[in-house]
N, C-alpha and C positions, 0 to 999 in steps of 0.2 A: 504493499499499499503506500510505500515511500515514494514521493514524487518531486523531483527538482530540488532536493533537501530541503524544501519548505516544509515545516511543521504547522499544520493547519487543521482545524476541525471545527466542531460546533458544539452547542449545548446538545445533550441527549437527555432521553426521560429515564429515570432510575424508577422502575416499577415493576409490580408483580406481573407475572410469575418468575421472570428470568433475573430482574434486578441486574446485577454487573454483567453477566453474560448478554443480557439484552442491550446493555449500553454498548458493547463491542459490536453487536450485530447492527445496530443502527449506525454506529461510525463507518462500517465497512459500506453500508447502502450509500453513504454519502462522499465515498472515495477519501476519506479522512484517514489521517495517521495521528490524531489527537482528538480528545473530547473533553468536555466538563459536564459535571452533573452536581445537582444537589443531591444530599444524601436522604433527603425527605422533602415535604412541601416546602417552599422557602418562605410560607406565610406562617409556619409554626415550628416549633422544636421537636415534635414526635419523630422519632427515629427507630428503624429496625435494627436488631442485633447483627452486626457485620458477621459474628461468627457462625450464624446460621446461612451464609450465603456462598458456599463451597468457593473459598477465596483462592485455594490452590488450582482450581480448574479455572477459574478467572484469570489467574497469573500465566497459566500455560496457555490458554487462548490469546492474551496479549502478545506472547512469544511468537506464535503461529502467524499472527496477523501484523508482526514487526512493529508493534506499538510500544514505544518505551513507557512504562509505568510512570515515569516523571511527566510524561506530556498527556497525562490524564488529571485535570485540574478539578478540584473541588471548591465548590462556591458555597459560603456560609448563609443561612437564611438572612432575610431582610429584616427580621424582628430584632436583631441584635444591634444593640446602640452601644459602642465602644466610649461614646462622649459622655455618659452619664456621670454626675456626681453623686447621686444616690448610692449608697453603700450595699444595699439588698440587690439592686439592679446590676449594679457593677459586678458583684460576686456572681450573680447569675450569668452575666455574659462570660466572665472568666471559666466559671464552671462547665458551661455549655460549650465553650471553643475548646477547651481543654480535653473534653470527651471527644469532640470532632477530631482533634490532632491524633488521638490515641486510635480512632478508627482510620484514618488517612494511613497512618504507619501499617496498618495491619494488610492494606492493600498496595503498599509499596510506592505510594504518590508521595509528592514531595510539596505541592503549593496549595495553599488554602487561600482562596481570595475572599476578602472581607471588605464591606461598606464600612467605613469609619464612624458614620452616623451623624447625628444631628446635635448641635448645640442647644438643648432646652433648659432654660432656667440656669444657663451657665454661659460665662463668656467663651469666646472661640479660642481665645489664648489657653484657659483652663480646659476646655474641652480636647484640644491637641495633646495636653499633658495626660489627660485621663485615657486616650486613646493608647498612648505609650505605656501608661500604667497597666493597663489591662494586658497589653502584649508582653511586658515584662514579667508580669504574674504568670501567664501562659508558659512563657520560655523557661522558667524555674524547673519545670517538669518536661520539658520539649526539648529532643536531640536533633531531630531530623526535618521537621516540616517547617518550610517558610512561610510566615504569614504575610501575604500579599495585600497592601492597601490599595484600593482601587480609587481611580480618578474620578471625581463626581462631577454633576452637571452644575451644581450651585443652586438647586431648589431650596427654598425656604432657608433654614439655619444649617444646610449641609456643611461639613467640614470635608476638606480635601478637594475642593473644585480649583484650587490654585497649587501649582508645583512647590511654591514656598511653604505652604502648610504641610505637605507631605513630607517635605525635607525637613520640618521642625519636628514632626512625629519622629521621623527616623533618627534625629539628633538625641532624642531622649530614650531611644531604645538602647538596652545595654548590650545585648547580643546582635550584633550588626548582620551577623551571618544567617540569623533567623527571621529577618524582615525583607520584605521586597516590595514591589509595586506592579499593579495591573493597571495599564493604561486603556482607556475604553475612548475609542474615536469619537463616538456620538457624544459622550460626555464632555470630552475636551472642547469639541465644536460649540455645543450648548453653553458651555462656560465661557467661552469668548475667544478661544486660542484659533489663531489663522491655521486650520488644519491643510488648507491646499499648499502651504509651504512646508513640505514634510521635512527638508533638511533644518529649517529653522525650528521646528518643533523638537526634532532629535537633538540638535545642538543646545537648544534651551533646557531640555530635560536632563541632559548631561551636565550642563553647568551648574543647574540648581538641585538636582537630586543625585544624579551619577547613573550611567547607562548600567554599570554593573548591578543596580537594584532592579532594573526592568526585568522581570521574569514571564510576564503574560500580557498579551494585547488582546482586549476584547475589540474585534473588528465589526463594526456596525456603521451604516449609513444612518442620517439622522432625518426625521420629519421636520426639523426646526432650522430656521435660520441661525446664522453664528450669533451667540451670546444669548440666546433665548432663555437660557436656564429652565428648560422644562424636561429634559430626558425622555423623548420618544423616539424608540429605534425604527428604522426603515431597511428594506432589503437593500443589498449592495447594489449602487448603481440607479436607485429610484429615489434618492433622498437629496439633501443640500449639500452632501460631501461629495457624493458622485463616484463612479467607478474608476476614473483615472487617478484620483487621489488616494483612494483606498489601496489600489493596485501597488502605489509606491510604499505604502506602508508594508506590504507584504514582500516586497522583493529589495527593499533598502537593504544595502550591505551590512549596515551597522544593526539591522533589526532580523537578519535572516535566520538567526539562531533561536528566536524567541518564540515560544509557542503562541500561535494565533488562534482565537476561539469566536467564532460568529454567534451572535445572540439575535439574530435577526427574525422578525415575525413570520409566522405562517401566512400563505397566501391561498384564498380559496380551500381554507381547512387543510392544507398540507404544508409542510416544510419545504423551503426553497434551498436548503443547504447544499445538496449535490450540485445543483446548477450554478450557485454561487461559487462554489469551491472550483468548480471545472472552469469557470471564466476567470477567476484568480489565478490559477496555474497555468492555464494556457495564454494568459495576458489578452484573451480576445473577448470583446463584449458582444454578447447576444441577448435578444429581448427575450427572457425566459419565463415571463409572467404572462 
């Protein structure tokens, strides 16, 4: 399944009855060599015991399909807010994510993508420190999983829509080897970054955060104009970012080894991931909808 040395895939559904093996089957259908999933519904924290999921068979099938377990990305649920000041809610975030880290270790994955959250009843400066505090608490019991802070669109009181904010979070994290960044193209467009100048984005990211921290790219078009701060994903080539710009993110020499994951919407009740991936790998646009 490896093509052009590009590591690319999409969100897949982790669901009964096949769960982990079903994730691999979906990735195969999309011509992907990577994928991302939530280990349960993103709107809640209910999770199935991974020990019941035949992990050895899953790892064997990954090997057969030539998918590196490190290119299987796990996304934390939306309900986790790392910015919180309240001690009970903060401990809930720590306990939940620590359990998630242990589950990720079981399947030999490496990257956990998290939304930093929103500064509610707390200053953004303190919220940034709170995010790092949660990560530090988790990493006291974490040896392998890199917690990747996702760039956000800037809705409401969101933290992480500026590279500087993410850099500040990382500065407060004790173990720099266990923290990374997930750059979302839709989010940075909606946050106001000039996504069409990919070299500028790469250089700015490197200067402010450091490319060594960039572990995952969420490759999404956007329904919104630049700076809208709304976060509404669109299919590749049908939004305000466009195919030519997103193609540059896929094939940029400094991003070539970064795992890229599509979180684009379904169209007519079916995913467009296979068509999108084919266009991006072939570097040729076709009207696939």
